[in-house]
N, CA, C and O of each residue as an XYZ file, in Angstrom:
592
protein
N      13.598    -12.616      7.062
C      13.643    -11.576      8.080
C      13.586    -10.184      7.446
O      12.817     -9.330      7.888
N      14.384     -9.961      6.431
C      14.394     -8.673      5.734
C      13.028     -8.393      5.128
O      12.513     -7.278      5.212
N      12.439     -9.437      4.505
C      11.132     -9.253      3.877
C      10.067     -8.918      4.917
O       9.182     -8.104      4.652
N      10.140     -9.539      6.104
C       9.184     -9.241      7.165
C       9.235     -7.766      7.573
O       8.202     -7.170      7.875
N      10.421     -7.185      7.581
C      10.569     -5.763      7.883
C       9.949     -4.911      6.798
O       9.308     -3.903      7.094
N      10.129     -5.295      5.559
C       9.528     -4.566      4.438
C       7.998     -4.593      4.553
O       7.340     -3.570      4.367
N       7.437     -5.773      4.860
C       5.975     -5.887      5.021
C       5.480     -5.026      6.171
O       4.422     -4.404      6.078
N       6.250     -4.991      7.263
C       5.873     -4.182      8.418
C       5.879     -2.692      8.047
O       4.964     -1.953      8.409
N       6.906     -2.266      7.331
C       6.992     -0.866      6.890
C       5.822     -0.537      5.967
O       5.205      0.520      6.098
N       5.513     -1.446      5.030
C       4.375     -1.258      4.114
C       3.072     -1.111      4.915
O       2.261     -0.229      4.635
N       2.883     -1.981      5.910
C       1.653     -1.939      6.721
C       1.563     -0.655      7.522
O       0.493     -0.054      7.612
N       2.685     -0.224      8.112
C       2.678      0.996      8.900
C       2.363      2.210      8.016
O       1.574      3.068      8.409
N       2.966      2.288      6.839
C       2.681      3.391      5.925
C       1.223      3.377      5.479
O       0.595      4.428      5.351
N       0.691      2.185      5.245
C      -0.678      2.025      4.798
C      -1.657      2.389      5.919
O      -2.713      2.968      5.666
N      -1.294      2.041      7.170
C      -2.148      2.303      8.330
C      -2.101      3.753      8.798
O      -3.022      4.209      9.477
N      -1.062      4.471      8.454
C      -0.854      5.809      8.968
C      -2.081      6.690      8.726
O      -2.565      6.828      7.603
N      -2.556      7.271      9.807
C      -3.693      8.206      9.775
C      -4.982      7.604      9.223
O      -5.821      8.333      8.695
N      -5.150      6.304      9.334
C      -6.419      5.694      8.863
C      -7.499      5.905      9.919
O      -7.307      5.606     11.097
N      -8.616      6.418      9.477
C      -9.761      6.617     10.359
C     -10.997      6.283      9.553
O     -10.985      6.304      8.322
N     -12.058      5.977     10.264
C     -13.332      5.700      9.583
C     -14.464      6.242     10.449
O     -14.398      6.223     11.678
N     -15.480      6.715      9.789
C     -16.712      7.110     10.455
C     -17.852      6.443      9.707
O     -18.109      6.749      8.543
N     -18.519      5.549     10.371
C     -19.607      4.778      9.781
C     -20.866      5.040     10.594
O     -20.829      5.035     11.825
N     -21.972      5.268      9.911
C     -23.254      5.472     10.581
C     -24.214      4.389     10.110
O     -24.398      4.181      8.911
N     -24.815      3.714     11.061
C     -25.807      2.681     10.753
C     -27.145      3.093     11.332
O     -27.244      3.424     12.513
N     -28.186      3.073     10.488
C     -29.525      3.440     10.936
C     -30.476      2.288     10.649
O     -30.369      1.601      9.633
N     -31.413      2.097     11.578
C     -32.442      1.087     11.406
C     -33.793      1.732     11.694
O     -33.918      2.510     12.639
N     -34.788      1.421     10.899
C     -36.117      2.021     11.075
C     -37.121      0.946     11.460
O     -36.811      0.008     12.193
N     -38.326      1.110     10.947
C     -39.423      0.220     11.299
C     -39.308     -1.157     10.653
O     -39.768     -2.150     11.217
N     -38.692     -1.218      9.464
C     -38.565     -2.506      8.781
C     -37.585     -3.396      9.551
O     -36.429     -3.032      9.764
N     -38.064     -4.542      9.953
C     -37.338     -5.404     10.886
C     -35.902     -5.719     10.452
O     -35.678     -6.419      9.464
N     -34.959     -5.200     11.192
C     -33.511     -5.443     11.109
C     -32.849     -4.979      9.817
O     -31.668     -5.264      9.620
N     -33.540     -4.289      8.940
C     -32.950     -3.758      7.732
C     -32.199     -2.477      8.107
O     -32.783     -1.542      8.654
N     -30.896     -2.449      7.807
C     -30.031     -1.347      8.217
C     -29.431     -0.650      7.009
O     -29.039     -1.300      6.040
N     -29.359      0.662      7.066
C     -28.653      1.447      6.071
C     -27.317      1.836      6.705
O     -27.283      2.530      7.720
N     -26.231      1.388      6.105
C     -24.885      1.630      6.630
C     -24.197      2.591      5.677
O     -24.061      2.297      4.489
N     -23.761      3.735      6.185
C     -23.147      4.725      5.316
C     -21.814      5.208      5.873
O     -21.600      5.277      7.084
N     -20.932      5.539      4.942
C     -19.628      6.124      5.266
C     -19.312      7.094      4.135
O     -19.050      6.684      3.004
N     -19.339      8.375      4.451
C     -19.095      9.382      3.421
C     -20.171      9.315      2.346
O     -21.362      9.398      2.646
N     -19.748      9.164      1.090
C     -20.679      9.122     -0.037
C     -21.183      7.702     -0.340
O     -22.007      7.520     -1.236
N     -20.702      6.711      0.391
C     -21.038      5.323      0.097
C     -22.033      4.756      1.100
O     -22.066      5.154      2.265
N     -22.844      3.816      0.618
C     -23.772      3.133      1.526
C     -24.018      1.707      1.057
O     -23.933      1.394     -0.131
N     -24.322      0.863      2.018
C     -24.677     -0.519      1.760
C     -25.836     -0.886      2.676
O     -26.181     -0.141      3.593
N     -26.420     -2.023      2.419
C     -27.528     -2.514      3.231
C     -27.035     -3.632      4.136
O     -26.305     -4.523      3.701
N     -27.433     -3.574      5.373
C     -27.171     -4.642      6.322
C     -28.484     -5.235      6.770
O     -29.515     -4.563      6.748
N     -28.454     -6.481      7.173
C     -29.667     -7.169      7.640
C     -29.241     -8.335      8.505
O     -28.057     -8.665      8.562
N     -30.142     -8.932      9.145
C     -29.891    -10.136      9.932
C     -30.353    -11.364      9.141
O     -31.212    -11.250      8.267
N     -29.797    -12.517      9.439
C     -30.268    -13.745      8.775
C     -31.742    -14.016      9.114
O     -32.251    -13.552     10.134
N     -32.403    -14.760      8.256
C     -33.806    -15.099      8.476
C     -33.988    -15.850      9.807
O     -35.008    -15.693     10.477
N     -33.007    -16.654     10.174
C     -33.092    -17.412     11.419
C     -33.146    -16.503     12.651
O     -33.581    -16.927     13.721
N     -32.706    -15.259     12.496
C     -32.738    -14.291     13.588
C     -33.816    -13.236     13.383
O     -33.823    -12.210     14.063
N     -34.728    -13.486     12.444
C     -35.831    -12.565     12.204
C     -35.595    -11.552     11.115
O     -36.455    -10.708     10.865
N     -34.442    -11.609     10.452
C     -34.136    -10.682      9.382
C     -34.711    -11.142      8.063
O     -35.373    -12.176      7.978
N     -34.446    -10.351      7.027
C     -34.975    -10.647      5.707
C     -33.871    -11.026      4.702
O     -34.150    -11.323      3.540
N     -32.636    -11.009      5.167
C     -31.473    -11.347      4.329
C     -31.393    -10.477      3.080
O     -31.103    -10.963      1.987
N     -31.655     -9.180      3.256
C     -31.586     -8.242      2.137
C     -30.211     -7.604      2.006
O     -29.961     -6.860      1.058
N     -29.316     -7.886      2.948
C     -27.984     -7.311      2.926
C     -27.041     -8.162      3.763
O     -27.424     -9.206      4.289
N     -25.807     -7.700      3.876
C     -24.813     -8.404      4.674
C     -25.216     -8.416      6.145
O     -25.722     -7.421      6.663
N     -24.990     -9.547      6.816
C     -25.204     -9.577      8.260
C     -23.905     -9.081      8.934
O     -22.868     -9.020      8.272
N     -23.938     -8.737     10.199
C     -22.759     -8.167     10.855
C     -21.501     -9.046     10.765
O     -20.403     -8.512     10.611
N     -21.630    -10.356     10.854
C     -20.434    -11.205     10.731
C     -19.869    -11.174      9.308
O     -18.653    -11.201      9.114
N     -20.756    -11.117      8.324
C     -20.299    -10.996      6.934
C     -19.586     -9.657      6.694
O     -18.615     -9.586      5.941
N     -20.076     -8.616      7.335
C     -19.419     -7.309      7.215
C     -18.005     -7.345      7.809
O     -17.062     -6.800      7.235
N     -17.881     -7.994      8.961
C     -16.576     -8.123      9.599
C     -15.629     -8.918      8.714
O     -14.491     -8.503      8.491
N     -16.090    -10.061      8.205
C     -15.264    -10.892      7.320
C     -14.944    -10.166      6.008
O     -13.854    -10.329      5.458
N     -15.893     -9.366      5.510
C     -15.638     -8.645      4.260
C     -14.599     -7.550      4.449
O     -13.875     -7.231      3.506
N     -14.506     -6.972      5.628
C     -13.465     -5.982      5.900
C     -12.088     -6.625      5.778
O     -11.179     -6.040      5.188
N     -11.929     -7.821      6.332
C     -10.654     -8.529      6.237
C     -10.376     -8.966      4.801
O      -9.248     -8.845      4.322
N     -11.393     -9.471      4.118
C     -11.254     -9.938      2.752
C     -10.875     -8.811      1.799
O      -9.936     -8.945      1.014
N     -11.605     -7.700      1.869
C     -11.344     -6.593      0.953
C     -10.011     -5.927      1.242
O      -9.310     -5.522      0.314
N      -9.653     -5.808      2.494
C      -8.367     -5.205      2.857
C      -7.204     -6.085      2.377
O      -6.221     -5.577      1.838
N      -7.318     -7.385      2.572
C      -6.257     -8.298      2.109
C      -6.118     -8.246      0.604
O      -5.004     -8.212      0.083
N      -7.239     -8.238     -0.099
C      -7.227     -8.160     -1.564
C      -6.545     -6.882     -2.032
O      -5.692     -6.922     -2.918
N      -6.912     -5.765     -1.450
C      -6.319     -4.475     -1.836
C      -4.841     -4.419     -1.483
O      -4.046     -3.892     -2.261
N      -4.457     -4.946     -0.336
C      -3.047     -4.925      0.074
C      -2.179     -5.698     -0.897
O      -1.101     -5.244     -1.280
N      -2.658     -6.873     -1.295
C      -1.894     -7.693     -2.253
C      -1.773     -6.957     -3.579
O      -0.687     -6.880     -4.154
N      -2.889     -6.414     -4.068
C      -2.880     -5.723     -5.364
C      -2.004     -4.483     -5.334
O      -1.262     -4.230     -6.283
N      -2.075     -3.710     -4.266
C      -1.254     -2.504     -4.144
C       0.242     -2.842     -4.168
O       1.034     -2.173     -4.832
N       0.613     -3.903     -3.422
C       2.012     -4.310     -3.380
C       2.473     -4.768     -4.758
O       3.552     -4.395     -5.218
N       1.642     -5.585     -5.415
C       1.989     -6.076     -6.761
C       2.097     -4.927     -7.749
O       2.993     -4.924     -8.594
N       1.195     -3.945     -7.658
C       1.250     -2.788     -8.558
C       2.532     -1.994     -8.348
O       3.146     -1.543     -9.315
N       2.940     -1.820     -7.097
C       4.172     -1.068     -6.824
C       5.397     -1.773     -7.375
O       6.366     -1.139     -7.795
N       5.334     -3.108     -7.364
C       6.450     -3.905     -7.914
C       6.324     -4.082     -9.425
O       7.216     -4.630    -10.072
N       5.198     -3.610     -9.983
C       4.912     -3.744    -11.417
C       4.878     -5.216    -11.851
O       5.354     -5.574    -12.929
N       4.299     -6.061    -10.981
C       4.129     -7.476    -11.299
C       2.823     -7.662    -12.033
O       1.879     -6.902    -11.819
N       2.753     -8.660    -12.897
C       1.580     -8.928    -13.704
C       0.534     -9.721    -12.918
O       0.537    -10.952    -12.926
N      -0.347     -9.004    -12.248
C      -1.429     -9.616    -11.486
C      -2.738     -9.254    -12.168
O      -3.108     -8.083    -12.244
N      -3.424    -10.255    -12.655
C      -4.701    -10.034    -13.343
C      -5.873     -9.933    -12.372
O      -6.773     -9.111    -12.544
N      -5.843    -10.779    -11.354
C      -6.969    -10.827    -10.417
C      -6.505    -11.390     -9.081
O      -5.699    -12.319     -9.024
N      -7.035    -10.802     -8.000
C      -6.798    -11.314     -6.649
C      -8.157    -11.622     -6.053
O      -9.067    -10.794     -6.091
N      -8.286    -12.811     -5.506
C      -9.518    -13.218     -4.859
C      -9.185    -13.728     -3.445
O      -8.319    -14.585     -3.268
N      -9.882    -13.189     -2.465
C      -9.655    -13.629     -1.072
C     -11.003    -14.031     -0.480
O     -11.918    -13.218     -0.349
N     -11.091    -15.295     -0.133
C     -12.281    -15.823      0.540
C     -11.952    -15.902      2.025
O     -10.917    -16.447      2.409
N     -12.832    -15.357      2.858
C     -12.622    -15.399      4.293
C     -13.706    -16.247      4.923
O     -14.898    -16.018      4.719
N     -13.273    -17.223      5.687
C     -14.181    -18.044      6.467
C     -14.048    -17.581      7.927
O     -12.938    -17.465      8.445
N     -15.158    -17.325      8.566
C     -15.145    -16.827      9.937
C     -15.970    -17.732     10.830
O     -17.118    -18.050     10.518
N     -15.390    -18.140     11.925
C     -16.090    -18.966     12.893
C     -15.865    -18.374     14.276
O     -14.736    -18.367     14.767
N     -16.900    -17.887     14.898
C     -16.723    -17.301     16.221
C     -17.053    -18.291     17.336
O     -17.239    -17.886     18.483
N     -17.129    -19.573     17.016
C     -17.446    -20.575     18.027
C     -16.452    -21.733     18.005
O     -16.838    -22.867     18.290
N     -15.183    -21.482     17.674
C     -14.202    -22.575     17.599
C     -13.823    -23.092     18.978
O     -13.814    -24.303     19.199
N     -13.515    -22.209     19.895
C     -13.175    -22.553     21.269
C     -13.795    -21.490     22.151
O     -14.236    -20.444     21.674
N     -13.822    -21.765     23.415
C     -14.355    -20.800     24.370
C     -13.582    -19.471     24.254
O     -12.394    -19.402     24.568
N     -14.283    -18.421     23.797
C     -13.687    -17.110     23.728
C     -12.717    -16.870     22.579
O     -12.054    -15.833     22.551
N     -12.612    -17.811     21.616
C     -11.690    -17.641     20.496
C     -12.481    -17.608     19.197
O     -13.284    -18.500     18.924
N     -12.251    -16.585     18.410
C     -12.833    -16.480     17.088
C     -11.731    -16.741     16.070
O     -10.582    -16.361     16.294
N     -12.068    -17.385     14.953
C     -11.052    -17.753     13.969
C     -11.453    -17.305     12.580
O     -12.576    -17.523     12.127
N     -10.482    -16.662     11.907
C     -10.623    -16.295     10.501
C      -9.682    -17.191      9.712
O      -8.575    -17.490     10.160
N     -10.128    -17.616      8.540
C      -9.245    -18.331      7.617
C      -9.343    -17.637      6.275
O     -10.435    -17.430      5.746
N      -8.164    -17.271      5.716
C      -8.140    -16.590      4.411
C      -7.665    -17.595      3.359
O      -6.640    -18.256      3.526
N      -8.426    -17.691      2.286
C      -8.046    -18.515      1.138
C      -7.788    -17.560     -0.011
O      -8.703    -16.907     -0.513
N      -6.527    -17.488     -0.422
C      -6.071    -16.479     -1.376
C      -5.765    -17.105     -2.726
O      -5.043    -18.098     -2.821
N      -6.332    -16.500     -3.775
C      -6.047    -16.937     -5.149
C      -5.579    -15.731     -5.936
O      -6.241    -14.693     -5.964
N      -4.432    -15.880     -6.575
C      -3.856    -14.800     -7.373
C      -3.652    -15.309     -8.782
O      -2.963    -16.306     -8.997
N      -4.258    -14.619     -9.752
C      -4.086    -14.975    -11.164
C      -3.164    -13.971    -11.814
O      -3.317    -12.762    -11.638
N      -2.206    -14.476    -12.564
C      -1.286    -13.595    -13.263
C      -0.010    -14.317    -13.615
O       0.185    -15.479    -13.258
N       0.848    -13.622    -14.312
C       2.131    -14.177    -14.744
C       3.164    -13.916    -13.633
O       3.888    -12.921    -13.675
N       3.223    -14.808    -12.652
C       4.073    -14.639    -11.490
C       4.985    -15.843    -11.290
O       4.619    -16.977    -11.602
N       6.175    -15.579    -10.768
C       7.064    -16.664    -10.393
C       6.597    -17.225     -9.047
O       5.775    -16.608     -8.369
N       7.108    -18.367     -8.669
C       6.773    -18.960     -7.370
C       7.244    -18.039     -6.236
O       6.566    -17.903     -5.217
N       8.401    -17.415     -6.422
C       8.922    -16.510     -5.402
C       8.004    -15.289     -5.242
O       7.750    -14.856     -4.118
N       7.511    -14.739     -6.340
C       6.592    -13.596     -6.283
C       5.295    -13.999     -5.591
O       4.758    -13.231     -4.793
N       4.788    -15.190     -5.883
C       3.556    -15.676     -5.246
C       3.762    -15.799     -3.733
O       2.890    -15.422     -2.950
N       4.911    -16.325     -3.331
C       5.220    -16.457     -1.908
C       5.324    -15.089     -1.224
O       4.863    -14.914     -0.096
N       5.927    -14.135     -1.911
C       6.036    -12.780     -1.364
C       4.657    -12.162     -1.202
O       4.377    -11.531     -0.183
N       3.787    -12.339     -2.202
C       2.435    -11.795     -2.109
C       1.634    -12.469     -1.006
O       0.811    -11.827     -0.354
N       1.869    -13.758     -0.795
C       1.199    -14.454      0.307
C       1.621    -13.867      1.661
O       0.790    -13.669      2.547
N       2.904    -13.595      1.805
C       3.382    -12.975      3.035
C       2.857    -11.539      3.176
O       2.557    -11.081      4.278
N       2.754    -10.846      2.048
C       2.230     -9.471      2.054
C       0.801     -9.432      2.564
O       0.388     -8.441      3.167
N       0.039    -10.492      2.333
C      -1.353    -10.563      2.788
C      -1.466    -10.368      4.291
O      -2.492     -9.900      4.785
N      -0.411    -10.726      5.021
C      -0.423    -10.561      6.494
C      -0.192     -9.117      6.910
O      -0.351     -8.781      8.083
N       0.184     -8.249      5.955
C       0.415     -6.837      6.241
C      -0.874     -6.021      6.117
O      -0.858     -4.803      6.293
N      -1.973     -6.683      5.820
C      -3.259     -5.994      5.693
C      -3.596     -5.255      6.998
O      -3.583     -5.856      8.073
N      -3.895     -3.956      6.903
C      -4.192     -3.190      8.109
C      -5.349     -3.731      8.957
O      -5.297     -3.664     10.185
N      -6.374     -4.258      8.322
C      -7.490     -4.808      9.101
C      -7.025     -6.032      9.883
O      -7.440     -6.225     11.025
N      -6.175     -6.856      9.288
C      -5.633     -8.003     10.020
C      -4.808     -7.523     11.213
O      -4.886     -8.106     12.294
N      -4.026     -6.476     11.026
C      -3.237     -5.921     12.127
C      -4.163     -5.429     13.243
O      -3.879     -5.626     14.424
N      -5.272     -4.788     12.860
C      -6.225     -4.318     13.866
C      -6.865     -5.497     14.599
O      -6.945     -5.500     15.827
N      -7.319     -6.493     13.845
C      -8.010     -7.633     14.450
C      -7.106     -8.480     15.355
O      -7.585     -9.104     16.302
N      -5.821     -8.501     15.066
C      -4.896     -9.295     15.866
C      -4.192     -8.459     16.934
O      -3.421     -8.992     17.732
N      -4.457     -7.149     16.950
C      -3.852     -6.264     17.938
C      -4.814     -6.007     19.090
O      -5.878     -6.619     19.187
N      -4.419     -5.108     19.940
C      -5.260     -4.729     21.063
C      -6.353     -3.795     20.571
O      -6.088     -2.862     19.813
N      -7.573     -4.047     21.000
C      -8.720     -3.258     20.558
C      -9.440     -2.674     21.784
O      -9.648     -3.373     22.776
N      -9.807     -1.426     21.711
C     -10.612     -0.806     22.752
C     -11.884     -0.290     22.097
O     -11.839      0.332     21.036
N     -13.014     -0.549     22.733
C     -14.301     -0.082     22.217
C     -14.966      0.742     23.308
O     -15.143      0.281     24.436
N     -15.329      1.969     22.952
C     -16.042      2.848     23.879
C     -17.462      3.026     23.369
O     -17.716      2.872     22.174
N     -18.357      3.337     24.234
C     -19.754      3.569     23.846
C     -20.256      4.802     24.567
O     -19.991      5.015     25.750
N     -20.996      5.614     23.809
C     -21.560      6.860     24.385
C     -23.021      6.951     23.932
O     -23.330      6.771     22.755
N     -23.903      7.232     24.879
C     -25.325      7.349     24.561
C     -25.702      8.810     24.409
O     -25.388      9.623     25.278
N     -26.371      9.156     23.317
C     -26.831     10.537     23.113
C     -28.290     10.661     23.521
O     -28.868     11.744     23.426
C-alpha cells in the first residue's frame, strides 16, 4: 500500500505539465508520413497489406512504442534515483485491438538486466505501472478535431 502511494506520487510528478505537439505530413508518395515534434522526426508508413511501403512505423506500432518507451524510461529513472545497478531495461509491447468487441489490449514484457535483489526487481515491476503513457491510456481520454 505504501509503495503504491510512492508510485502514484512519482507518476504525478513525472506527468506534471507534460504536453506534446506533433505534426504529421503526407505528400504524394503513398502513405509515407513525416512525423515531427520539435527538433526530432521519424518516418511513418502503412503496412504493405494496406497499400503502404513499410518504410517506417505504422500507427499501431507508434502507439505501442509510446507505451514501451515510456515504461522503459520510467523504470530506468526510478532505478537511477535509487542508485540501483541497472545495466539495461527492455520492454516489449504486444498490442491487439481485436481481442473483444470494443476492447484493445496491451501486454508488456519487461526484462531488466543488472545487479538487483528480488525485492528491487519486484519494485521496478510495480514502478512500470506508473508510466505516464499507461496512465493516459487507462484513463479518460478526450479527442477534439478542428479543420483549417
